[in-house]
mmCIF file as Biopython writes it, N, C-alpha, C and O atoms, coordinates in Angstrom:
data_model
#
loop_
_atom_site.group_PDB
_atom_site.id
_atom_site.type_symbol
_atom_site.label_atom_id
_atom_site.label_alt_id
_atom_site.label_comp_id
_atom_site.label_asym_id
_atom_site.label_entity_id
_atom_site.label_seq_id
_atom_site.pdbx_PDB_ins_code
_atom_site.Cartn_x
_atom_site.Cartn_y
_atom_site.Cartn_z
_atom_site.occupancy
_atom_site.B_iso_or_equiv
_atom_site.auth_seq_id
_atom_site.auth_asym_id
_atom_site.pdbx_PDB_model_num
ATOM 1   N N  . UNK A ? 1  ? 43.873  -3.436  5.753   1.0 0.0 1  A 1 
ATOM 2   C CA . UNK A ? 1  ? 42.412  -4.377  5.624   1.0 0.0 1  A 1 
ATOM 3   C C  . UNK A ? 1  ? 42.565  -5.350  6.459   1.0 0.0 1  A 1 
ATOM 4   O O  . UNK A ? 1  ? 43.636  -5.939  6.606   1.0 0.0 1  A 1 
ATOM 5   N N  . UNK A ? 2  ? 41.335  -5.654  7.188   1.0 0.0 2  A 1 
ATOM 6   C CA . UNK A ? 2  ? 41.508  -7.037  8.070   1.0 0.0 2  A 1 
ATOM 7   C C  . UNK A ? 2  ? 41.312  -8.239  7.170   1.0 0.0 2  A 1 
ATOM 8   O O  . UNK A ? 2  ? 40.668  -8.101  6.129   1.0 0.0 2  A 1 
ATOM 9   N N  . UNK A ? 3  ? 41.841  -9.442  7.517   1.0 0.0 3  A 1 
ATOM 10  C CA . UNK A ? 3  ? 41.879  -10.322 6.749   1.0 0.0 3  A 1 
ATOM 11  C C  . UNK A ? 3  ? 40.948  -11.636 7.625   1.0 0.0 3  A 1 
ATOM 12  O O  . UNK A ? 3  ? 41.309  -12.809 7.717   1.0 0.0 3  A 1 
ATOM 13  N N  . UNK A ? 4  ? 39.770  -11.071 8.160   1.0 0.0 4  A 1 
ATOM 14  C CA . UNK A ? 4  ? 38.884  -12.069 9.013   1.0 0.0 4  A 1 
ATOM 15  C C  . UNK A ? 4  ? 38.261  -12.861 8.126   1.0 0.0 4  A 1 
ATOM 16  O O  . UNK A ? 4  ? 37.861  -12.374 7.069   1.0 0.0 4  A 1 
ATOM 17  N N  . UNK A ? 5  ? 38.058  -14.381 8.457   1.0 0.0 5  A 1 
ATOM 18  C CA . UNK A ? 5  ? 37.003  -15.082 8.171   1.0 0.0 5  A 1 
ATOM 19  C C  . UNK A ? 5  ? 35.458  -14.612 8.183   1.0 0.0 5  A 1 
ATOM 20  O O  . UNK A ? 5  ? 34.982  -14.659 9.318   1.0 0.0 5  A 1 
ATOM 21  N N  . UNK A ? 6  ? 34.823  -14.296 7.472   1.0 0.0 6  A 1 
ATOM 22  C CA . UNK A ? 6  ? 33.368  -14.112 7.398   1.0 0.0 6  A 1 
ATOM 23  C C  . UNK A ? 6  ? 32.345  -15.022 7.252   1.0 0.0 6  A 1 
ATOM 24  O O  . UNK A ? 6  ? 31.994  -15.392 6.131   1.0 0.0 6  A 1 
ATOM 25  N N  . UNK A ? 7  ? 31.795  -15.448 8.329   1.0 0.0 7  A 1 
ATOM 26  C CA . UNK A ? 7  ? 30.722  -16.315 8.152   1.0 0.0 7  A 1 
ATOM 27  C C  . UNK A ? 7  ? 29.245  -15.578 7.916   1.0 0.0 7  A 1 
ATOM 28  O O  . UNK A ? 7  ? 28.549  -14.892 8.664   1.0 0.0 7  A 1 
ATOM 29  N N  . UNK A ? 8  ? 29.086  -16.010 6.600   1.0 0.0 8  A 1 
ATOM 30  C CA . UNK A ? 8  ? 27.599  -15.418 5.946   1.0 0.0 8  A 1 
ATOM 31  C C  . UNK A ? 8  ? 26.422  -15.646 6.719   1.0 0.0 8  A 1 
ATOM 32  O O  . UNK A ? 8  ? 25.542  -14.785 6.696   1.0 0.0 8  A 1 
ATOM 33  N N  . UNK A ? 9  ? 26.268  -16.756 7.451   1.0 0.0 9  A 1 
ATOM 34  C CA . UNK A ? 9  ? 25.053  -16.504 8.279   1.0 0.0 9  A 1 
ATOM 35  C C  . UNK A ? 9  ? 25.105  -15.660 9.376   1.0 0.0 9  A 1 
ATOM 36  O O  . UNK A ? 9  ? 24.112  -15.007 9.698   1.0 0.0 9  A 1 
ATOM 37  N N  . UNK A ? 10 ? 26.217  -15.594 10.029  1.0 0.0 10 A 1 
ATOM 38  C CA . UNK A ? 10 ? 26.319  -14.608 10.976  1.0 0.0 10 A 1 
ATOM 39  C C  . UNK A ? 10 ? 26.056  -13.237 10.531  1.0 0.0 10 A 1 
ATOM 40  O O  . UNK A ? 10 ? 25.468  -12.461 11.284  1.0 0.0 10 A 1 
ATOM 41  N N  . UNK A ? 11 ? 26.490  -12.837 9.232   1.0 0.0 11 A 1 
ATOM 42  C CA . UNK A ? 11 ? 26.357  -11.379 8.675   1.0 0.0 11 A 1 
ATOM 43  C C  . UNK A ? 11 ? 25.023  -11.181 8.266   1.0 0.0 11 A 1 
ATOM 44  O O  . UNK A ? 11 ? 24.422  -10.129 8.482   1.0 0.0 11 A 1 
ATOM 45  N N  . UNK A ? 12 ? 24.499  -12.232 7.636   1.0 0.0 12 A 1 
ATOM 46  C CA . UNK A ? 12 ? 22.765  -12.005 7.412   1.0 0.0 12 A 1 
ATOM 47  C C  . UNK A ? 12 ? 21.985  -11.927 8.889   1.0 0.0 12 A 1 
ATOM 48  O O  . UNK A ? 12 ? 21.087  -11.088 8.962   1.0 0.0 12 A 1 
ATOM 49  N N  . UNK A ? 13 ? 22.250  -12.703 10.016  1.0 0.0 13 A 1 
ATOM 50  C CA . UNK A ? 13 ? 21.498  -12.592 10.875  1.0 0.0 13 A 1 
ATOM 51  C C  . UNK A ? 13 ? 21.781  -10.992 11.560  1.0 0.0 13 A 1 
ATOM 52  O O  . UNK A ? 13 ? 20.856  -10.343 12.047  1.0 0.0 13 A 1 
ATOM 53  N N  . UNK A ? 14 ? 22.993  -10.563 11.517  1.0 0.0 14 A 1 
ATOM 54  C CA . UNK A ? 14 ? 23.133  -9.162  11.992  1.0 0.0 14 A 1 
ATOM 55  C C  . UNK A ? 14 ? 22.452  -8.100  11.151  1.0 0.0 14 A 1 
ATOM 56  O O  . UNK A ? 14 ? 21.967  -7.049  11.568  1.0 0.0 14 A 1 
ATOM 57  N N  . UNK A ? 15 ? 22.496  -8.581  9.783   1.0 0.0 15 A 1 
ATOM 58  C CA . UNK A ? 15 ? 21.719  -7.501  9.024   1.0 0.0 15 A 1 
ATOM 59  C C  . UNK A ? 15 ? 19.991  -7.574  9.359   1.0 0.0 15 A 1 
ATOM 60  O O  . UNK A ? 15 ? 19.239  -6.603  9.448   1.0 0.0 15 A 1 
ATOM 61  N N  . UNK A ? 16 ? 19.738  -8.587  9.465   1.0 0.0 16 A 1 
ATOM 62  C CA . UNK A ? 16 ? 18.338  -8.659  9.582   1.0 0.0 16 A 1 
ATOM 63  C C  . UNK A ? 16 ? 17.757  -8.021  11.056  1.0 0.0 16 A 1 
ATOM 64  O O  . UNK A ? 16 ? 16.564  -7.845  11.306  1.0 0.0 16 A 1 
ATOM 65  N N  . UNK A ? 17 ? 18.783  -7.749  11.877  1.0 0.0 17 A 1 
ATOM 66  C CA . UNK A ? 17 ? 18.227  -7.510  13.063  1.0 0.0 17 A 1 
ATOM 67  C C  . UNK A ? 17 ? 18.270  -5.859  13.223  1.0 0.0 17 A 1 
ATOM 68  O O  . UNK A ? 17 ? 17.739  -5.285  14.174  1.0 0.0 17 A 1 
ATOM 69  N N  . UNK A ? 18 ? 18.990  -5.170  12.142  1.0 0.0 18 A 1 
ATOM 70  C CA . UNK A ? 18 ? 18.892  -3.674  12.358  1.0 0.0 18 A 1 
ATOM 71  C C  . UNK A ? 18 ? 17.572  -3.068  11.906  1.0 0.0 18 A 1 
ATOM 72  O O  . UNK A ? 18 ? 16.820  -3.664  11.135  1.0 0.0 18 A 1 
ATOM 73  N N  . UNK A ? 19 ? 17.306  -1.837  12.420  1.0 0.0 19 A 1 
ATOM 74  C CA . UNK A ? 19 ? 16.225  -0.986  11.975  1.0 0.0 19 A 1 
ATOM 75  C C  . UNK A ? 19 ? 15.007  -1.270  12.503  1.0 0.0 19 A 1 
ATOM 76  O O  . UNK A ? 19 ? 14.853  -2.444  12.842  1.0 0.0 19 A 1 
ATOM 77  N N  . UNK A ? 20 ? 14.158  -0.575  12.657  1.0 0.0 20 A 1 
ATOM 78  C CA . UNK A ? 20 ? 12.982  -0.655  13.291  1.0 0.0 20 A 1 
ATOM 79  C C  . UNK A ? 20 ? 12.058  -0.921  12.200  1.0 0.0 20 A 1 
ATOM 80  O O  . UNK A ? 20 ? 11.294  -1.845  12.479  1.0 0.0 20 A 1 
ATOM 81  N N  . UNK A ? 21 ? 11.870  -0.395  11.008  1.0 0.0 21 A 1 
ATOM 82  C CA . UNK A ? 21 ? 11.269  -0.879  9.869   1.0 0.0 21 A 1 
ATOM 83  C C  . UNK A ? 21 ? 11.427  -2.405  9.510   1.0 0.0 21 A 1 
ATOM 84  O O  . UNK A ? 21 ? 10.426  -3.093  9.310   1.0 0.0 21 A 1 
ATOM 85  N N  . UNK A ? 22 ? 12.624  -2.892  9.437   1.0 0.0 22 A 1 
ATOM 86  C CA . UNK A ? 22 ? 13.054  -4.079  9.257   1.0 0.0 22 A 1 
ATOM 87  C C  . UNK A ? 22 ? 12.173  -4.805  10.433  1.0 0.0 22 A 1 
ATOM 88  O O  . UNK A ? 22 ? 11.251  -5.572  10.154  1.0 0.0 22 A 1 
ATOM 89  N N  . UNK A ? 23 ? 12.488  -4.537  11.550  1.0 0.0 23 A 1 
ATOM 90  C CA . UNK A ? 23 ? 11.592  -5.734  12.321  1.0 0.0 23 A 1 
ATOM 91  C C  . UNK A ? 23 ? 10.345  -5.402  12.522  1.0 0.0 23 A 1 
ATOM 92  O O  . UNK A ? 23 ? 9.781   -5.991  13.444  1.0 0.0 23 A 1 
ATOM 93  N N  . UNK A ? 24 ? 9.790   -4.681  11.967  1.0 0.0 24 A 1 
ATOM 94  C CA . UNK A ? 24 ? 8.424   -4.587  11.609  1.0 0.0 24 A 1 
ATOM 95  C C  . UNK A ? 24 ? 7.588   -5.290  10.546  1.0 0.0 24 A 1 
ATOM 96  O O  . UNK A ? 24 ? 6.508   -5.867  10.677  1.0 0.0 24 A 1 
ATOM 97  N N  . UNK A ? 25 ? 8.418   -5.086  9.349   1.0 0.0 25 A 1 
ATOM 98  C CA . UNK A ? 25 ? 8.165   -5.813  8.233   1.0 0.0 25 A 1 
ATOM 99  C C  . UNK A ? 25 ? 8.855   -6.777  7.582   1.0 0.0 25 A 1 
ATOM 100 O O  . UNK A ? 25 ? 8.945   -6.909  6.362   1.0 0.0 25 A 1 
ATOM 101 N N  . UNK A ? 26 ? 9.503   -7.676  8.715   1.0 0.0 26 A 1 
ATOM 102 C CA . UNK A ? 26 ? 10.143  -8.754  8.272   1.0 0.0 26 A 1 
ATOM 103 C C  . UNK A ? 26 ? 9.527   -9.625  7.509   1.0 0.0 26 A 1 
ATOM 104 O O  . UNK A ? 26 ? 9.936   -9.971  6.401   1.0 0.0 26 A 1 
ATOM 105 N N  . UNK A ? 27 ? 8.287   -10.119 8.173   1.0 0.0 27 A 1 
ATOM 106 C CA . UNK A ? 27 ? 7.611   -11.079 7.108   1.0 0.0 27 A 1 
ATOM 107 C C  . UNK A ? 27 ? 7.515   -10.771 5.612   1.0 0.0 27 A 1 
ATOM 108 O O  . UNK A ? 27 ? 7.679   -11.640 4.756   1.0 0.0 27 A 1 
ATOM 109 N N  . UNK A ? 28 ? 7.220   -9.395  5.319   1.0 0.0 28 A 1 
ATOM 110 C CA . UNK A ? 28 ? 7.109   -8.841  4.002   1.0 0.0 28 A 1 
ATOM 111 C C  . UNK A ? 28 ? 8.121   -8.999  3.230   1.0 0.0 28 A 1 
ATOM 112 O O  . UNK A ? 28 ? 8.091   -9.495  2.104   1.0 0.0 28 A 1 
ATOM 113 N N  . UNK A ? 29 ? 9.235   -8.507  3.913   1.0 0.0 29 A 1 
ATOM 114 C CA . UNK A ? 29 ? 10.596  -8.407  3.132   1.0 0.0 29 A 1 
ATOM 115 C C  . UNK A ? 29 ? 11.060  -9.767  3.122   1.0 0.0 29 A 1 
ATOM 116 O O  . UNK A ? 29 ? 12.095  -9.689  2.460   1.0 0.0 29 A 1 
ATOM 117 N N  . UNK A ? 30 ? 10.913  -10.945 3.455   1.0 0.0 30 A 1 
ATOM 118 C CA . UNK A ? 30 ? 11.428  -12.205 3.309   1.0 0.0 30 A 1 
ATOM 119 C C  . UNK A ? 30 ? 10.412  -12.628 2.513   1.0 0.0 30 A 1 
ATOM 120 O O  . UNK A ? 30 ? 10.742  -13.739 2.098   1.0 0.0 30 A 1 
ATOM 121 N N  . UNK A ? 31 ? 9.232   -12.290 2.036   1.0 0.0 31 A 1 
ATOM 122 C CA . UNK A ? 31 ? 8.264   -12.814 1.138   1.0 0.0 31 A 1 
ATOM 123 C C  . UNK A ? 31 ? 8.663   -12.440 -0.442  1.0 0.0 31 A 1 
ATOM 124 O O  . UNK A ? 31 ? 8.251   -13.061 -1.422  1.0 0.0 31 A 1 
ATOM 125 N N  . UNK A ? 32 ? 9.547   -11.301 -0.469  1.0 0.0 32 A 1 
ATOM 126 C CA . UNK A ? 32 ? 9.939   -10.885 -1.747  1.0 0.0 32 A 1 
ATOM 127 C C  . UNK A ? 32 ? 11.123  -11.541 -2.016  1.0 0.0 32 A 1 
ATOM 128 O O  . UNK A ? 32 ? 12.134  -11.115 -1.457  1.0 0.0 32 A 1 
ATOM 129 N N  . UNK A ? 33 ? 11.225  -12.655 -2.887  1.0 0.0 33 A 1 
ATOM 130 C CA . UNK A ? 33 ? 12.366  -13.789 -3.080  1.0 0.0 33 A 1 
ATOM 131 C C  . UNK A ? 33 ? 12.738  -13.387 -4.538  1.0 0.0 33 A 1 
ATOM 132 O O  . UNK A ? 33 ? 13.912  -13.652 -4.793  1.0 0.0 33 A 1 
ATOM 133 N N  . UNK A ? 34 ? 12.136  -12.893 -5.424  1.0 0.0 34 A 1 
ATOM 134 C CA . UNK A ? 34 ? 12.076  -12.780 -6.910  1.0 0.0 34 A 1 
ATOM 135 C C  . UNK A ? 34 ? 11.862  -11.448 -7.512  1.0 0.0 34 A 1 
ATOM 136 O O  . UNK A ? 34 ? 11.060  -10.769 -6.871  1.0 0.0 34 A 1 
ATOM 137 N N  . UNK A ? 35 ? 12.208  -11.048 -8.254  1.0 0.0 35 A 1 
ATOM 138 C CA . UNK A ? 35 ? 12.383  -9.554  -8.836  1.0 0.0 35 A 1 
ATOM 139 C C  . UNK A ? 35 ? 10.786  -9.536  -9.052  1.0 0.0 35 A 1 
ATOM 140 O O  . UNK A ? 35 ? 10.181  -8.709  -8.370  1.0 0.0 35 A 1 
ATOM 141 N N  . UNK A ? 36 ? 10.118  -10.260 -9.823  1.0 0.0 36 A 1 
ATOM 142 C CA . UNK A ? 36 ? 8.751   -10.021 -10.131 1.0 0.0 36 A 1 
ATOM 143 C C  . UNK A ? 36 ? 8.025   -9.928  -8.929  1.0 0.0 36 A 1 
ATOM 144 O O  . UNK A ? 36 ? 6.993   -9.270  -9.063  1.0 0.0 36 A 1 
ATOM 145 N N  . UNK A ? 37 ? 8.240   -10.402 -7.712  1.0 0.0 37 A 1 
ATOM 146 C CA . UNK A ? 37 ? 7.517   -10.255 -6.671  1.0 0.0 37 A 1 
ATOM 147 C C  . UNK A ? 37 ? 7.471   -8.817  -6.343  1.0 0.0 37 A 1 
ATOM 148 O O  . UNK A ? 37 ? 6.564   -8.403  -5.621  1.0 0.0 37 A 1 
ATOM 149 N N  . UNK A ? 38 ? 8.387   -8.003  -6.819  1.0 0.0 38 A 1 
ATOM 150 C CA . UNK A ? 38 ? 8.352   -6.311  -6.403  1.0 0.0 38 A 1 
ATOM 151 C C  . UNK A ? 38 ? 7.031   -5.681  -7.287  1.0 0.0 38 A 1 
ATOM 152 O O  . UNK A ? 38 ? 6.537   -4.577  -7.058  1.0 0.0 38 A 1 
ATOM 153 N N  . UNK A ? 39 ? 6.601   -6.564  -8.277  1.0 0.0 39 A 1 
ATOM 154 C CA . UNK A ? 39 ? 5.302   -5.777  -9.051  1.0 0.0 39 A 1 
ATOM 155 C C  . UNK A ? 39 ? 4.288   -5.330  -8.253  1.0 0.0 39 A 1 
ATOM 156 O O  . UNK A ? 39 ? 3.982   -4.142  -8.156  1.0 0.0 39 A 1 
ATOM 157 N N  . UNK A ? 40 ? 3.732   -6.264  -7.656  1.0 0.0 40 A 1 
ATOM 158 C CA . UNK A ? 40 ? 2.423   -6.044  -6.814  1.0 0.0 40 A 1 
ATOM 159 C C  . UNK A ? 40 ? 2.817   -4.775  -5.732  1.0 0.0 40 A 1 
ATOM 160 O O  . UNK A ? 40 ? 1.957   -3.988  -5.337  1.0 0.0 40 A 1 
ATOM 161 N N  . UNK A ? 41 ? 4.168   -4.702  -5.341  1.0 0.0 41 A 1 
ATOM 162 C CA . UNK A ? 41 ? 4.166   -3.799  -4.560  1.0 0.0 41 A 1 
ATOM 163 C C  . UNK A ? 41 ? 4.270   -2.615  -4.999  1.0 0.0 41 A 1 
ATOM 164 O O  . UNK A ? 41 ? 3.880   -1.641  -4.356  1.0 0.0 41 A 1 
ATOM 165 N N  . UNK A ? 42 ? 4.843   -2.543  -6.221  1.0 0.0 42 A 1 
ATOM 166 C CA . UNK A ? 42 ? 5.015   -1.342  -6.795  1.0 0.0 42 A 1 
ATOM 167 C C  . UNK A ? 42 ? 3.695   -0.880  -7.121  1.0 0.0 42 A 1 
ATOM 168 O O  . UNK A ? 42 ? 3.609   0.348   -7.106  1.0 0.0 42 A 1 
ATOM 169 N N  . UNK A ? 43 ? 2.461   -1.602  -7.461  1.0 0.0 43 A 1 
ATOM 170 C CA . UNK A ? 43 ? 1.652   -1.185  -8.054  1.0 0.0 43 A 1 
ATOM 171 C C  . UNK A ? 43 ? 0.537   -0.759  -6.940  1.0 0.0 43 A 1 
ATOM 172 O O  . UNK A ? 43 ? -0.260  0.122   -7.262  1.0 0.0 43 A 1 
ATOM 173 N N  . UNK A ? 44 ? 0.460   -1.262  -5.832  1.0 0.0 44 A 1 
ATOM 174 C CA . UNK A ? 44 ? -0.181  -0.775  -4.476  1.0 0.0 44 A 1 
ATOM 175 C C  . UNK A ? 44 ? 0.536   0.641   -4.290  1.0 0.0 44 A 1 
ATOM 176 O O  . UNK A ? 44 ? -0.164  1.650   -4.196  1.0 0.0 44 A 1 
ATOM 177 N N  . UNK A ? 45 ? 2.059   0.726   -4.233  1.0 0.0 45 A 1 
ATOM 178 C CA . UNK A ? 45 ? 2.586   2.086   -3.592  1.0 0.0 45 A 1 
ATOM 179 C C  . UNK A ? 45 ? 1.899   2.851   -4.781  1.0 0.0 45 A 1 
ATOM 180 O O  . UNK A ? 45 ? 1.323   3.878   -4.422  1.0 0.0 45 A 1 
ATOM 181 N N  . UNK A ? 46 ? 1.838   2.547   -6.195  1.0 0.0 46 A 1 
ATOM 182 C CA . UNK A ? 46 ? 1.331   3.507   -7.205  1.0 0.0 46 A 1 
ATOM 183 C C  . UNK A ? 46 ? 0.027   3.908   -7.206  1.0 0.0 46 A 1 
ATOM 184 O O  . UNK A ? 46 ? -0.286  5.037   -7.585  1.0 0.0 46 A 1 
ATOM 185 N N  . UNK A ? 47 ? -0.811  3.061   -6.802  1.0 0.0 47 A 1 
ATOM 186 C CA . UNK A ? 47 ? -2.205  3.420   -6.532  1.0 0.0 47 A 1 
ATOM 187 C C  . UNK A ? 47 ? -2.570  4.138   -5.424  1.0 0.0 47 A 1 
ATOM 188 O O  . UNK A ? 47 ? -3.529  4.909   -5.460  1.0 0.0 47 A 1 
ATOM 189 N N  . UNK A ? 48 ? -1.726  3.919   -4.176  1.0 0.0 48 A 1 
ATOM 190 C CA . UNK A ? 48 ? -1.726  4.551   -2.947  1.0 0.0 48 A 1 
ATOM 191 C C  . UNK A ? 48 ? -1.277  5.844   -2.913  1.0 0.0 48 A 1 
ATOM 192 O O  . UNK A ? 48 ? -1.746  6.655   -2.114  1.0 0.0 48 A 1 
ATOM 193 N N  . UNK A ? 49 ? -0.278  6.166   -3.823  1.0 0.0 49 A 1 
ATOM 194 C CA . UNK A ? 49 ? 0.198   7.725   -3.968  1.0 0.0 49 A 1 
ATOM 195 C C  . UNK A ? 49 ? -0.111  8.448   -4.857  1.0 0.0 49 A 1 
ATOM 196 O O  . UNK A ? 49 ? 0.189   9.641   -4.807  1.0 0.0 49 A 1 
ATOM 197 N N  . UNK A ? 50 ? -0.838  7.880   -5.974  1.0 0.0 50 A 1 
ATOM 198 C CA . UNK A ? 50 ? -1.308  8.725   -7.028  1.0 0.0 50 A 1 
ATOM 199 C C  . UNK A ? 50 ? -2.460  9.590   -6.546  1.0 0.0 50 A 1 
ATOM 200 O O  . UNK A ? 50 ? -3.332  9.019   -5.892  1.0 0.0 50 A 1 
ATOM 201 N N  . UNK A ? 51 ? -2.560  10.679  -6.743  1.0 0.0 51 A 1 
ATOM 202 C CA . UNK A ? 51 ? -4.031  11.655  -6.302  1.0 0.0 51 A 1 
ATOM 203 C C  . UNK A ? 51 ? -5.086  11.167  -7.524  1.0 0.0 51 A 1 
ATOM 204 O O  . UNK A ? 51 ? -4.823  11.013  -8.717  1.0 0.0 51 A 1 
ATOM 205 N N  . UNK A ? 52 ? -6.273  10.991  -6.878  1.0 0.0 52 A 1 
ATOM 206 C CA . UNK A ? 52 ? -7.031  10.606  -7.969  1.0 0.0 52 A 1 
ATOM 207 C C  . UNK A ? 52 ? -7.491  11.768  -8.804  1.0 0.0 52 A 1 
ATOM 208 O O  . UNK A ? 52 ? -8.468  11.459  -9.487  1.0 0.0 52 A 1 
ATOM 209 N N  . UNK A ? 53 ? -7.153  12.818  -8.937  1.0 0.0 53 A 1 
ATOM 210 C CA . UNK A ? 53 ? -7.304  13.568  -10.164 1.0 0.0 53 A 1 
ATOM 211 C C  . UNK A ? 53 ? -6.441  13.430  -11.311 1.0 0.0 53 A 1 
ATOM 212 O O  . UNK A ? 53 ? -6.734  13.697  -12.477 1.0 0.0 53 A 1 
ATOM 213 N N  . UNK A ? 54 ? -5.300  12.968  -10.848 1.0 0.0 54 A 1 
ATOM 214 C CA . UNK A ? 54 ? -4.316  12.626  -11.922 1.0 0.0 54 A 1 
ATOM 215 C C  . UNK A ? 54 ? -4.796  11.465  -12.586 1.0 0.0 54 A 1 
ATOM 216 O O  . UNK A ? 54 ? -4.724  11.378  -13.812 1.0 0.0 54 A 1 
ATOM 217 N N  . UNK A ? 55 ? -5.401  10.339  -11.701 1.0 0.0 55 A 1 
ATOM 218 C CA . UNK A ? 55 ? -5.769  8.982   -12.455 1.0 0.0 55 A 1 
ATOM 219 C C  . UNK A ? 55 ? -6.759  9.304   -13.098 1.0 0.0 55 A 1 
ATOM 220 O O  . UNK A ? 55 ? -6.671  8.779   -14.208 1.0 0.0 55 A 1 
ATOM 221 N N  . UNK A ? 56 ? -7.931  10.062  -12.976 1.0 0.0 56 A 1 
ATOM 222 C CA . UNK A ? 56 ? -8.886  10.621  -13.756 1.0 0.0 56 A 1 
ATOM 223 C C  . UNK A ? 56 ? -8.411  11.250  -15.118 1.0 0.0 56 A 1 
ATOM 224 O O  . UNK A ? 56 ? -8.834  10.862  -16.207 1.0 0.0 56 A 1 
ATOM 225 N N  . UNK A ? 57 ? -7.491  12.260  -14.953 1.0 0.0 57 A 1 
ATOM 226 C CA . UNK A ? 57 ? -6.908  12.999  -16.174 1.0 0.0 57 A 1 
ATOM 227 C C  . UNK A ? 57 ? -6.289  11.628  -17.136 1.0 0.0 57 A 1 
ATOM 228 O O  . UNK A ? 57 ? -6.428  11.501  -18.353 1.0 0.0 57 A 1 
ATOM 229 N N  . UNK A ? 58 ? -5.814  10.989  -16.506 1.0 0.0 58 A 1 
ATOM 230 C CA . UNK A ? 58 ? -5.215  9.998   -17.392 1.0 0.0 58 A 1 
ATOM 231 C C  . UNK A ? 58 ? -6.069  9.005   -18.128 1.0 0.0 58 A 1 
ATOM 232 O O  . UNK A ? 58 ? -5.840  8.607   -19.270 1.0 0.0 58 A 1 
ATOM 233 N N  . UNK A ? 59 ? -6.924  8.697   -17.480 1.0 0.0 59 A 1 
ATOM 234 C CA . UNK A ? 59 ? -8.340  7.902   -17.763 1.0 0.0 59 A 1 
ATOM 235 C C  . UNK A ? 59 ? -8.835  8.505   -18.825 1.0 0.0 59 A 1 
ATOM 236 O O  . UNK A ? 59 ? -8.874  7.952   -19.924 1.0 0.0 59 A 1 
ATOM 237 N N  . UNK A ? 60 ? -9.340  9.914   -18.566 1.0 0.0 60 A 1 
ATOM 238 C CA . UNK A ? 60 ? -9.749  10.669  -19.876 1.0 0.0 60 A 1 
ATOM 239 C C  . UNK A ? 60 ? -9.327  10.687  -20.900 1.0 0.0 60 A 1 
ATOM 240 O O  . UNK A ? 60 ? -10.007 10.653  -21.925 1.0 0.0 60 A 1 
ATOM 241 N N  . UNK A ? 61 ? -8.024  10.748  -20.843 1.0 0.0 61 A 1 
ATOM 242 C CA . UNK A ? 61 ? -6.790  10.788  -22.030 1.0 0.0 61 A 1 
ATOM 243 C C  . UNK A ? 61 ? -7.023  9.338   -23.032 1.0 0.0 61 A 1 
ATOM 244 O O  . UNK A ? 61 ? -7.216  9.304   -24.247 1.0 0.0 61 A 1 
ATOM 245 N N  . UNK A ? 62 ? -6.932  8.236   -22.099 1.0 0.0 62 A 1 
ATOM 246 C CA . UNK A ? 62 ? -6.938  7.280   -22.592 1.0 0.0 62 A 1 
ATOM 247 C C  . UNK A ? 62 ? -8.286  7.057   -23.406 1.0 0.0 62 A 1 
ATOM 248 O O  . UNK A ? 62 ? -8.371  6.875   -24.620 1.0 0.0 62 A 1 
ATOM 249 N N  . UNK A ? 63 ? -9.255  7.106   -22.541 1.0 0.0 63 A 1 
ATOM 250 C CA . UNK A ? 63 ? -10.632 6.927   -23.044 1.0 0.0 63 A 1 
ATOM 251 C C  . UNK A ? 63 ? -10.761 7.778   -24.808 1.0 0.0 63 A 1 
ATOM 252 O O  . UNK A ? 63 ? -11.211 7.305   -25.852 1.0 0.0 63 A 1 
ATOM 253 N N  . UNK A ? 64 ? -10.187 9.098   -24.544 1.0 0.0 64 A 1 
ATOM 254 C CA . UNK A ? 64 ? -10.397 10.116  -25.739 1.0 0.0 64 A 1 
ATOM 255 C C  . UNK A ? 64 ? -9.581  9.366   -26.956 1.0 0.0 64 A 1 
ATOM 256 O O  . UNK A ? 64 ? -10.127 9.192   -28.046 1.0 0.0 64 A 1 
ATOM 257 N N  . UNK A ? 65 ? -8.399  8.989   -26.725 1.0 0.0 65 A 1 
ATOM 258 C CA . UNK A ? 65 ? -7.622  8.473   -27.691 1.0 0.0 65 A 1 
ATOM 259 C C  . UNK A ? 65 ? -8.162  7.333   -28.003 1.0 0.0 65 A 1 
ATOM 260 O O  . UNK A ? 65 ? -8.180  7.175   -29.224 1.0 0.0 65 A 1 
ATOM 261 N N  . UNK A ? 66 ? -8.716  6.268   -27.274 1.0 0.0 66 A 1 
ATOM 262 C CA . UNK A ? 66 ? -9.261  5.120   -27.677 1.0 0.0 66 A 1 
ATOM 263 C C  . UNK A ? 66 ? -10.400 5.518   -28.711 1.0 0.0 66 A 1 
ATOM 264 O O  . UNK A ? 66 ? -10.199 4.995   -29.807 1.0 0.0 66 A 1 
ATOM 265 N N  . UNK A ? 67 ? -11.452 6.243   -28.658 1.0 0.0 67 A 1 
ATOM 266 C CA . UNK A ? 67 ? -12.270 6.751   -29.116 1.0 0.0 67 A 1 
ATOM 267 C C  . UNK A ? 67 ? -12.211 7.546   -30.517 1.0 0.0 67 A 1 
ATOM 268 O O  . UNK A ? 67 ? -13.037 7.617   -31.427 1.0 0.0 67 A 1 
ATOM 269 N N  . UNK A ? 68 ? -10.996 8.091   -30.368 1.0 0.0 68 A 1 
ATOM 270 C CA . UNK A ? 68 ? -10.659 8.801   -31.763 1.0 0.0 68 A 1 
ATOM 271 C C  . UNK A ? 68 ? -10.406 7.919   -32.845 1.0 0.0 68 A 1 
ATOM 272 O O  . UNK A ? 68 ? -10.300 6.697   -32.738 1.0 0.0 68 A 1 
ATOM 273 N N  . UNK A ? 69 ? -10.299 8.675   -34.045 1.0 0.0 69 A 1 
ATOM 274 C CA . UNK A ? 69 ? -9.685  7.571   -35.081 1.0 0.0 69 A 1 
ATOM 275 C C  . UNK A ? 69 ? -8.349  7.804   -34.877 1.0 0.0 69 A 1 
ATOM 276 O O  . UNK A ? 69 ? -8.107  9.003   -35.018 1.0 0.0 69 A 1 
ATOM 277 N N  . UNK A ? 70 ? -7.346  7.126   -34.592 1.0 0.0 70 A 1 
ATOM 278 C CA . UNK A ? 70 ? -6.006  7.486   -34.366 1.0 0.0 70 A 1 
ATOM 279 C C  . UNK A ? 70 ? -5.441  6.367   -35.543 1.0 0.0 70 A 1 
ATOM 280 O O  . UNK A ? 70 ? -5.922  5.242   -35.681 1.0 0.0 70 A 1 
ATOM 281 N N  . UNK A ? 71 ? -4.240  6.967   -36.412 1.0 0.0 71 A 1 
ATOM 282 C CA . UNK A ? 71 ? -3.648  5.769   -37.050 1.0 0.0 71 A 1 
ATOM 283 C C  . UNK A ? 71 ? -3.030  4.915   -36.414 1.0 0.0 71 A 1 
ATOM 284 O O  . UNK A ? 71 ? -2.541  5.218   -35.325 1.0 0.0 71 A 1 
ATOM 285 N N  . UNK A ? 72 ? -2.891  3.552   -36.973 1.0 0.0 72 A 1 
ATOM 286 C CA . UNK A ? 72 ? -2.095  2.670   -36.169 1.0 0.0 72 A 1 
ATOM 287 C C  . UNK A ? 72 ? -0.761  2.356   -36.767 1.0 0.0 72 A 1 
ATOM 288 O O  . UNK A ? 72 ? 0.020   1.610   -36.177 1.0 0.0 72 A 1 
#
């Protein structure tokens, strides 16, 4: 193994320059700094990728369960 001194700033700059999507989405990827920042991203993907009949079915089940006399 090599025993070179690694400059973290240079490594970070090199990693930020790779990939087409990374160059296109640079601002978005830098905005996500904490784990809870991923929640809105996941929510948007979930809403965008879930077919509307599935959402309607889930909503119907939830409404039916809420109106029924279920034991708590």
